[in-house]
Each structure stands twice: as structure tokens, then as C-alpha cells.
C-alpha positions in Angstrom: 8.5 -158.9 -36.0 11.5 -160.6 -37.4 13.6 -159.0 -40.0 12.5 -161.6 -42.6 8.9 -160.7 -42.1 9.7 -157.0 -42.5 11.5 -157.7 -45.7 8.6 -159.7 -47.0 6.1 -156.9 -46.1 8.3 -154.3 -47.6 8.8 -156.0 -50.9 5.1 -156.9 -51.0 4.3 -153.2 -50.8 7.0 -152.3 -53.2 5.8 -154.9 -55.7 2.3 -153.5 -55.5 3.4 -149.9 -56.0 5.6 -150.8 -58.9 2.9 -152.9 -60.5 0.7 -149.9 -60.6 3.6 -147.8 -61.9 4.3 -150.3 -64.6 0.7 -150.3 -65.6 0.9 -146.5 -65.8 4.0 -146.6 -68.0 2.4 -149.2 -70.3 -0.8 -147.2 -70.8 0.9 -143.8 -71.2 3.9 -144.6 -73.3 2.9 -147.9 -74.8 6.5 -149.0 -74.3 7.3 -152.1 -72.3 10.9 -151.2 -71.7 10.1 -148.8 -68.9 7.5 -151.1 -67.4 10.0 -154.0 -67.2 13.3 -152.3 -66.5 12.3 -149.7 -63.8 10.9 -152.3 -61.3 14.1 -154.4 -61.6 16.3 -151.4 -61.1 14.3 -150.3 -58.1 14.5 -153.7 -56.6 18.3 -153.8 -56.9 18.7 -150.3 -55.6 16.4 -151.0 -52.6 18.2 -154.3 -51.8 21.7 -152.8 -51.4 21.1 -150.8 -48.3 18.8 -153.3 -46.7 21.4 -156.1 -46.8 23.4 -154.2 -44.2 20.8 -155.3 -41.6 21.1 -159.0 -42.4 23.7 -161.4 -41.2 26.0 -162.8 -43.9 24.5 -166.3 -43.6 21.0 -165.1 -44.4 21.8 -162.9 -47.4 21.3 -165.5 -50.1 18.0 -166.6 -48.5 16.8 -163.0 -48.2 17.7 -162.2 -51.8 15.9 -165.3 -53.1 12.8 -164.8 -51.1 12.5 -161.1 -51.5 13.0 -161.4 -55.2 10.3 -164.1 -55.5 7.9 -162.0 -53.4 8.6 -158.9 -55.3 8.3 -160.4 -58.8 5.2 -162.4 -58.1 3.3 -159.5 -56.5 4.5 -157.1 -59.2 3.4 -159.3 -62.0 0.0 -160.1 -60.4 -0.8 -156.4 -59.9 0.4 -155.4 -63.3 -1.5 -158.2 -65.1 -4.7 -157.5 -63.1 -4.5 -153.8 -63.8 -3.6 -154.3 -67.5 -6.7 -156.5 -68.0 -9.1 -153.9 -66.7 
């Protein structure tokens, strides 16, 4: 597998996990601050060490694609769980 595919799978799983966690925070606390800020902070923290494995030419591409994958999956999981 290429590094790009590993990034996509990793952020897919991270987005799913944080979608469930955001749903938990929303249901337990009723506060959207934790549900919105924690996933963004986890994304930023997880991206910093992973960028060491990528060549400098691909960094912008990886950041854009991993962010899009992460946000879309996170929102879909959160919305689906919130509607149940």
C-alpha cells in the first residue's frame, strides 16, 4: 500500500471513532463545544507526527485530502448517530 492510502484509511477510522465520541459528548453534556473542538484538535495533533513520513512536495496534498476525508466521515457518522 502507498502512504497516501494508509493516510486515507487512518483518517477514515479516526473520523469514525471521533464521530462516535462527538455523539457521546453531545448526548451526555448537551454542549456542542466539546463535540466540535475535540475532533479538530485530535486531527491537528495526529497530523504533526505523520507529516514526517511524507515528502515535502506531497504535504499540501496530504493535508487537504486527509482533512476532507476526516471531516466528511466524522460529520456523516455524527449526524447518523445523532438522528437515531
